[in-house]
C-alpha positions in Angstrom: 35.9 84.1 144.7 35.4 83.6 140.9 34.1 80.0 141.0 31.7 78.0 143.2 31.4 74.2 143.1 28.9 71.9 144.9 29.4 68.4 146.1 26.9 65.7 145.2 25.6 65.6 148.7 25.2 69.4 148.9 23.3 69.5 145.7 21.1 66.5 146.4 20.0 67.8 149.8 18.9 71.2 148.3 17.0 69.5 145.5 15.4 67.1 148.0 14.3 69.9 150.3 12.6 71.7 147.5 11.0 68.5 146.2 9.7 67.4 149.6 7.8 70.7 150.1 6.8 71.8 146.6 3.9 73.9 148.0 6.2 75.8 150.3 9.1 78.2 150.3 12.2 76.4 151.8 15.6 77.5 152.9 18.8 76.2 154.3 22.5 76.8 154.9 25.6 76.0 152.8 28.7 74.5 154.4 32.3 74.6 153.2 35.6 73.3 154.4 38.0 75.9 155.8 40.7 74.6 153.6 38.7 75.5 150.4 38.8 79.2 151.1 40.4 81.2 148.2 39.7 81.7 144.5 37.2 78.8 144.4 34.5 78.1 147.0 33.6 74.4 147.4 30.3 73.7 149.1 30.6 70.3 150.6 27.3 70.0 152.6 24.0 71.8 153.2 21.7 71.9 156.2 17.9 72.2 155.4 16.3 74.7 157.7 12.7 75.6 157.4 9.6 75.1 155.3 7.0 76.8 157.5 8.2 80.2 158.5 11.5 81.4 156.9 11.6 84.7 158.7 14.5 85.4 161.1 13.3 84.2 164.5 14.6 82.7 167.8 14.3 79.3 166.1 16.6 80.4 163.2 19.0 81.9 165.7 19.1 78.5 167.5 19.7 76.7 164.2 22.5 79.0 163.2 24.3 78.5 166.5 24.0 74.7 166.5 25.1 74.5 162.9 28.0 76.8 163.4 29.2 74.8 166.4 28.8 71.5 164.5 30.7 72.9 161.5 33.5 74.3 163.6 34.2 70.9 165.1 34.6 69.5 161.6 36.9 72.3 160.4 34.0 73.7 158.3 32.1 76.9 158.3 28.7 78.3 157.2 29.4 79.6 153.7 26.0 80.7 152.6 22.3 80.3 152.2 19.9 78.7 149.8 16.2 79.1 149.2 13.5 77.8 146.9 10.5 80.1 146.4 6.9 79.0 146.6 5.9 79.7 143.0 7.5 78.3 139.8 8.8 81.6 138.3 9.9 83.4 141.4 13.7 83.7 141.4 14.0 86.5 143.9 15.6 86.4 147.3 13.7 88.2 150.0 14.3 90.1 153.3 14.9 87.0 155.4 17.6 85.9 153.0 19.4 89.2 153.4 19.2 89.2 157.2 20.7 85.7 157.4 23.4 86.5 154.9 24.2 89.7 156.8 24.9 87.5 159.9 27.0 85.1 157.9 29.2 87.8 156.2 29.9 89.3 159.6 32.3 86.4 160.1 33.1 85.1 156.6 34.0 86.6 153.2 34.0 83.4 151.0 30.3 83.0 150.8 27.5 82.7 148.3 23.7 82.7 148.1 21.7 80.2 146.0 18.2 80.4 144.6 16.7 77.2 143.3 15.1 77.5 139.9 11.8 75.5 140.3 11.4 75.2 136.5 14.5 73.0 136.4 13.4 70.6 139.2 12.9 67.8 136.7 12.9 64.1 137.4 15.8 63.8 134.9 18.3 66.4 135.9 20.0 67.5 132.8 21.3 70.9 134.1 21.8 72.5 137.4 18.8 74.0 139.1 20.9 76.5 141.1 21.3 80.2 140.5 24.4 81.3 142.5 25.0 84.8 143.7 28.2 86.2 145.1 29.0 89.6 146.6 30.6 92.3 144.5 31.1 95.7 146.1 28.6 94.9 148.8 25.9 93.9 146.3 24.7 90.4 145.4 25.2 89.5 141.8 24.5 86.3 139.9 27.5 84.3 139.0 27.8 83.2 135.4 26.7 79.5 134.9 30.2 78.7 133.5 31.6 79.5 136.9 29.3 77.2 138.8 30.7 73.6 138.8 28.4 70.6 139.2 29.5 67.2 137.9 27.3 65.0 135.8 27.4 62.3 138.5 25.8 64.8 140.8 22.9 65.4 138.4 22.5 61.7 138.0 22.4 61.3 141.8 19.8 64.1 142.1 17.7 62.4 139.4 17.7 59.2 141.5 16.7 61.2 144.6 13.7 62.6 142.7 12.7 59.5 140.8 12.9 57.2 143.9 11.3 59.9 146.1 14.2 59.7 148.6 13.4 63.2 149.5 10.7 61.9 151.9 13.6 60.8 154.2 15.1 64.2 154.4 14.9 66.0 157.8 14.9 69.8 158.0 15.2 71.9 161.1 11.4 72.4 161.3 11.1 68.6 161.5 13.8 68.4 164.1 12.0 71.0 166.3 8.8 69.1 166.1 10.6 65.9 167.1 14.1 66.3 168.6 15.0 62.7 167.9 15.1 63.4 164.1 18.6 64.0 162.8 18.9 67.4 161.2 22.4 66.4 159.9 20.6 63.8 157.7 23.1 61.0 158.2 20.7 58.3 157.0 19.7 60.4 153.9 23.3 61.0 153.0 24.1 57.3 153.3 21.0 56.5 151.2 22.2 58.9 148.4 25.6 57.3 148.6 24.2 53.8 148.3 21.8 54.8 145.5 24.4 56.7 143.4 27.4 54.5 144.1 29.3 57.7 144.7 31.4 58.5 147.8 29.8 61.5 149.5 33.2 62.7 150.8 33.4 65.2 153.7 30.2 66.2 155.4 29.0 67.4 158.7 29.0 64.7 161.3 27.0 64.2 164.5 28.5 65.8 167.6 26.6 64.8 170.7 27.5 68.1 172.5 25.7 70.2 169.9 22.9 68.0 168.5 
């Protein structure tokens, strides 16, 4: 695909995950609707995964299976991976990222990989903090910023998340594994972002009791 866009909810959850654990590397999965496959990839939701150990493990395998099942029931699919590195200037993507992306591209072609630029994690979000990579001839290459679409209302919502410290309400899969009652789909966080921003969050992953 030549363009990638991110919904307000997808962007806010990535920024919130990085902000909640500024001392850690964090990662997560990107989710798109099946109907958006084609020239433009639309990321409608994200699932925060880990902040403790990002390496591929039985826990990440469990997370991938549960997220894939939940996405399929909503006519969505896992469309990529995001990470924020531990240090401010590290914009690399490491071996765990490649291993997870390899698993994703076994089943999907319309995918992307995102690195969060920690230098742009400002309280007042004036520009996107995402560096987006797509595959070209089997290699990951950064997409030109002009082909990454994020609306101004999305940056305003992310600013509210940071300024009001709403990221403290975000649940990643590490939190869920520590306490299974915690909602890794982040229904309450999503509702909170919607109330704060006054912006309809649109389609997102919903709770399915059979896979939660």
